[in-house]
C-alpha positions in Angstrom: -42.1 -30.5 -25.9 -41.1 -26.8 -25.4 -38.2 -25.3 -27.1 -37.8 -22.4 -24.7 -34.6 -23.8 -23.2 -33.0 -24.1 -26.6 -34.1 -20.5 -27.5 -32.5 -19.2 -24.3 -29.2 -21.1 -25.0 -29.2 -19.9 -28.6 -29.7 -16.3 -27.5 -26.8 -16.5 -25.1 -24.6 -18.2 -27.6 -25.5 -15.6 -30.3 -24.8 -12.7 -27.9 -21.3 -14.2 -27.1 -20.5 -14.6 -30.8 -21.6 -11.1 -31.6 -19.6 -9.6 -28.7 -16.5 -11.6 -29.7 -16.7 -10.5 -33.4 -17.4 -6.9 -32.3 -14.3 -7.0 -30.1 -12.1 -8.4 -32.8 -13.3 -5.8 -35.4 -12.9 -3.1 -32.8 -9.3 -4.1 -32.1 -8.5 -4.2 -35.9 -10.1 -0.8 -36.6 -8.8 1.0 -33.5 -5.2 0.1 -32.9 -3.8 2.5 -30.3 -0.4 4.0 -30.7 1.9 2.7 -27.9 4.0 5.4 -26.2 7.8 4.9 -26.2 8.0 6.1 -22.6 5.3 6.7 -19.9 3.3 9.9 -20.1 3.3 10.1 -16.3 6.3 9.4 -14.1 5.5 8.2 -10.6 8.3 8.9 -8.2 11.6 10.5 -9.1 12.5 10.8 -12.8 15.1 8.3 -13.9 18.6 9.7 -14.2 19.7 10.7 -17.7 22.4 8.7 -19.4 25.7 10.3 -18.4 24.2 12.4 -15.7 25.7 12.4 -12.2 24.3 9.8 -9.8 21.8 11.2 -7.4 23.0 11.8 -3.8 22.0 9.0 -1.4 18.9 9.6 0.6 19.9 10.8 4.1 17.9 11.6 7.2 19.1 13.2 10.5 20.6 10.6 12.9 18.2 9.3 15.5 20.8 8.2 18.2 20.3 11.4 20.3 16.5 10.9 20.4 16.7 7.2 21.4 17.8 7.9 24.9 14.4 9.6 25.7 12.3 7.6 23.2 9.0 6.1 24.5 8.5 2.4 23.6 4.8 2.5 24.4 4.2 5.4 22.0 6.2 3.4 19.4 4.0 0.4 20.0 0.9 2.5 19.4 2.4 3.9 16.2 3.3 0.4 15.0 -0.2 -1.0 15.8 -1.8 1.8 13.8 0.6 2.0 10.9 2.5 -1.3 10.6 0.4 -4.2 11.9 -1.8 -4.4 8.8 1.3 -5.9 6.9 3.7 -7.0 9.6 3.7 -9.4 12.6 5.7 -8.7 15.7 5.7 -12.1 17.5 8.6 -14.4 18.2 8.4 -17.2 15.6 5.3 -15.5 14.2 4.2 -16.1 10.6 5.0 -13.6 7.9 2.2 -11.3 6.7 2.2 -9.1 3.6 5.5 -8.0 5.0 8.0 -10.1 7.0 7.8 -10.8 10.7 9.7 -8.0 12.5 10.4 -9.6 15.8 14.1 -9.2 16.4 14.6 -6.9 13.4 17.1 -4.6 15.2 20.5 -6.1 14.7 19.3 -8.7 12.2 20.6 -8.9 8.6 18.4 -7.8 5.7 16.3 -10.3 3.9 16.7 -13.3 6.2 13.2 -14.0 7.5 12.5 -17.6 6.4 9.7 -18.0 3.9 9.4 -14.4 2.9 9.8 -13.3 -0.7 12.0 -10.1 -0.4 12.4 -7.6 -3.2 15.7 -7.8 -5.1 16.6 -4.4 -3.6 16.3 -5.8 -0.1 18.1 -9.1 -1.1 21.0 -7.0 -2.4 21.6 -5.7 1.1 21.7 -9.2 2.7 25.2 -8.6 4.0 24.1 -5.4 5.9 22.5 -5.3 9.3 19.3 -3.5 10.3 20.9 -1.2 12.9 19.1 1.7 14.4 20.2 4.2 11.7 19.4 1.8 8.9 15.8 1.3 10.2 15.5 5.1 10.9 16.4 5.9 7.3 14.2 3.2 5.9 11.0 4.0 7.9 11.4 7.7 7.1 10.7 7.0 3.4 11.1 3.4 2.2 11.0 4.1 -1.5 13.7 6.7 -1.2 15.9 4.9 1.2 15.8 1.6 -0.8 14.8 2.2 -4.4 13.0 -0.9 -5.7 11.6 -2.0 -2.4 8.1 -3.5 -2.5 7.1 -1.8 0.7 4.2 0.6 -0.2 4.4 2.9 2.8 5.0 6.6 2.5 7.1 6.8 5.6 7.2 8.4 9.0 8.4 12.0 8.8 8.8 12.8 12.5 12.2 11.9 13.9 10.8 11.5 17.4 8.1 9.1 16.2 10.8 7.1 14.4 12.8 7.0 17.6 9.7 5.8 19.5 9.1 3.1 16.9 12.8 2.0 17.2 12.5 1.9 21.0 9.5 -0.4 20.6 11.2 -2.6 18.0 14.2 -2.9 20.3 11.9 -4.5 23.0 11.1 -7.2 20.4 14.2 -9.3 21.1 15.4 -11.8 23.6 18.7 -10.0 23.6 18.2 -6.3 22.6 21.2 -4.6 21.0 22.6 -1.6 23.0 21.4 1.8 22.2 23.9 3.8 20.0 25.8 6.7 21.6 24.8 10.1 20.2 
């Protein structure tokens, strides 16, 4: 009868014990000093206590650009930049982000079955009108601090208008365009 199987099992077991003991000794010998605050700040620095509140994030209005916006160009932009996370179908399932069919004129954080960020839930009484969407898609993290949407934003006002023109078509009853 061969003991090769027992030897292999004993070698694996011994290696596991040695690594476990080495890890424990290493954590006892090398105990890192935990920083009180992060060494690197991602995004804007938090406001100092007693400092004035930062001005709200503002972008130029998009109403004047909507009259000549191109929904087909907006559809192309959405397909390239948004469709990895969002779905744009009537009664479509949610993706990484919520389904955006009928988003224009809808209240924040109401898509059934989607787990919205607390920042978005806090705006549930507000409507996603053209200017709210314009502001949000320009820089989501600045427009809604605390959002989970990891998208840098769309800097071109005309491209945002084109996206809004396309989003407007995703409705059984599109809201009227705003007057400039």
